[in-house]
N, C-alpha and C positions, 0 to 999 in steps of 0.2 A: 208470547215471547219465545217459546221453544220453536215455533214454526219459523220465526225470523232467524234464529240461530241456525236451524237446519238449512234454511235457504242460503245463508252465508257460507256454511260448511260445503254444501253442494257446489256453490259457485266457485269456491277455491279449488275444489277437486277438478271441476271442469276446466278451470283456467290452467291448472297444471297439465292435465291431459292434452289440452289444446296446444300448449307450449311444446310438449313432447312430440306431438304429431307434426307440428310446424317444423320442428328441428329435423325430424325424419325426412320431411319433404325437402328442406334446405340441403340436407346431406345427400340427397339424390337417391335414397334407398327405396323410394316408392315408384321408381321408374318401371314401367311395364317391361318385363323381360321374360323370355321363355326359359324355363329351367332346362339344364342339360339333361340329356337322356340317362346318363350314368350317375347323376347326383342323388343325394339322399332325399331330394324333394319329391321324387316320384313315389318312393316307398312311404315317405312321411305322410303324404296326403291320403294314402290308402289306409293308414292306421286310424284316421279319424272316423268316428261313427257318423251316421247321418245327423243325429242330434247335435253332435259336437260341431259339425260343419254349419248347422243352423246357428249355433251359438257364436261361432267364429264370425259369421256374417253380421250378427247383431253387434258384436264387439267392434267390427270394422265400421259399422254404422254409428259408433260412438256411445253405445249403451253400456252402462255400468252393470255390475252383478245385480244390484237392487232393481234396476230397471228391467233387466232380463227376467228377474223373478216376479215382476208385476204381471207377467203373462199368467193367465189363470191355469195353465197346464204345467207350470214348473215352480217348484218351491225354491226358496232362497238357498237352502243347503244343496239342493240339486244343481242350481245354477252355479254356485261356488265350486262344487265338485267338477262340473263340466269345465269351468274356467281353469281350474287347477290341472286337470288332465290335458287340456289344450296347451297350456304353457309348457307342460312336461313333454308332450309329444312333438311340439314345434321347436323345442329347445330354446325358448325365450323366457324372459322374466317379467314382461309388462305388456300392456295393451299396444303400444307402438310396435313392439316386436311381433305381436300377433298380426297386426296390419301388414307389416313388412313381409312376413312369411306367407300370409294369405294371398297377397298380390303376387309374390314370387312363384307360388305353387299353383296359381290360377284358381284359387278357391273364391277369391273376390277380386274386383277390379276397382 
């Protein structure tokens, strides 16, 4: 019974994330564009560590913190800390914001 409830919860979360990402695409924020040379994007991308860039790419791929933590080399608290630092450094509040900034900064496509 618990497994079924967890599946329902995960499905709801994925539906919300999918809806948010779809809205980002509809709003046109995921258009590939080159960042301006004098914008904060140049310095912002440099602030991310190699590990944070790896985590950004996993987030862009649709992985949750729990899924990132399923990697045998990263604990849940570490994944959560990386995600928190990424949100702060990219000045966004959610996964669609990470996707938008990662594409804009050339971290992901």
